N, C-alpha and C positions, 0 to 999 in steps of 0.2 A: 647092273648098277654102276655108275661112273665113280671114279675116285675123286676125293677132295684134293685140291692143289694148293700148296703153300708157296707164296711169293715173298721172298726176303727182300729187304730194302735194295740190295745190290742187283736184284733181278728186275726192278722197275725199268721201264723204258721211257726215254724222252722222245721217242719217235711218235710224237703227237703234234697236233696243231699248237702253236705257241702264240702268245700275245705279248707285246712289249712289256718289260718289267715283271714278268711272271715266269716261273719255271714249273712246268707241268710234267709229272711223271705218271704214266699209267701203271696201275697195279692189277686191275681186273680189266682185261681187254682181250678180244679174240686172238691177237697175235701171241698172247701169253698163256691163255687158258682155254681157248676155243669156245668161249661162252656165247650166249645168244640172249640179248636183251638188257644187259647192264654194263655200264662203264663206271669204274672207280679209280680215283687217282689221288696223288699227293701233290699239293701246290704250295709254293712259297713265293713271297715277294720280298725283295731286299728292303732294308731300313729306309724310311723316309721317301719311298717311291709309290707311285700309283700305276696301276695297269693301264693299258690302252683300252679304249672303248671297244666292247665286243658283245656278242650274244651267242646262244647255243642252239639256234634253229628251233626245231620242234621239240627238243628235249627239255624235260623238267630237270632242274638241278637241285640237289641238297648239299649244303656246305656245313661242315662241323669244324669249329675253330679249335685247333690244338695248342697254339702258342701265339701270343700277341693279340692285337686287336686291329680290325679293319673298319674303315668308314666305307660303306657300300652305297654308291650313287646310282640312281635309276630314275626313270621318268622320261618324258619326251625330250626334255632338255637337261637331263641328269640333275634336275632341281630338287629331287627328294633324296634323303639319305637315312641310313640307320647305322649304328655302330654295333658290330658283332665282336664279342670277346670270348676268351677261353671258356669252353663248355657250351657256347651258344650254337644252335642250329639256325640256318638261314635257308629259306625256300626261294628259288628263282623260277618264275613261270617261263614257259616257252617264249622265245624271240624277244625277251626283255633285254634291251641294251643296258649295260652297266659298266662300272669301273670300281675296282677294289683299291683303296688307298691304305697302305700300311701306316698306322698312326705312331709307330715307334721311330725315333730318330736314330736308334742304335742297334736294334735287333730285327731279324726277319720275322715275318708273320708266316705261320704254317697252318694249313687246313686240309681236310679230306673232302673230296667232291665225289658225289654219286650222281649218275644220270640214267634215265630210263631209255637207254639205247646203247648199242655197242660201238657206234662210231664216235670218235672224239670230235664232235661237232663244235667247231669254233669259227665264228664269222667275225673277223676284225673289221670295224667300221670307223669312219671319221668321227671325231668327238663332236656331237651335235652342238656343243657350246661354242665351237669355233666356226660353225657354218652360218652364223647370223649375218 
């Protein structure tokens, strides 16, 4: 039987794919715990900023908001949006292009992300609203 592994905040790694205006830190990833089938991380976006457009390939993503609120844009032209606040979960289907916008003018937003894959799959794409 394998041992459980504790990862402290200072042990997280930023050796992950990054998207403009987001800081991703892996907490559960093969390089940290030699796992198979799950990726989890801590993400923050500075005040008054929005991430670049991106998706996560074939991975499903679950987001849990710890601090702040984000407007989450999605849809073919990012025309749809929902606001996720502290305590909310957000499900992101595979290959869904999206942008997270921090709604606070003064505080970072912080959230936990879980994906059903061990690779930190991030595909940064051009903003579809700018491709008209």
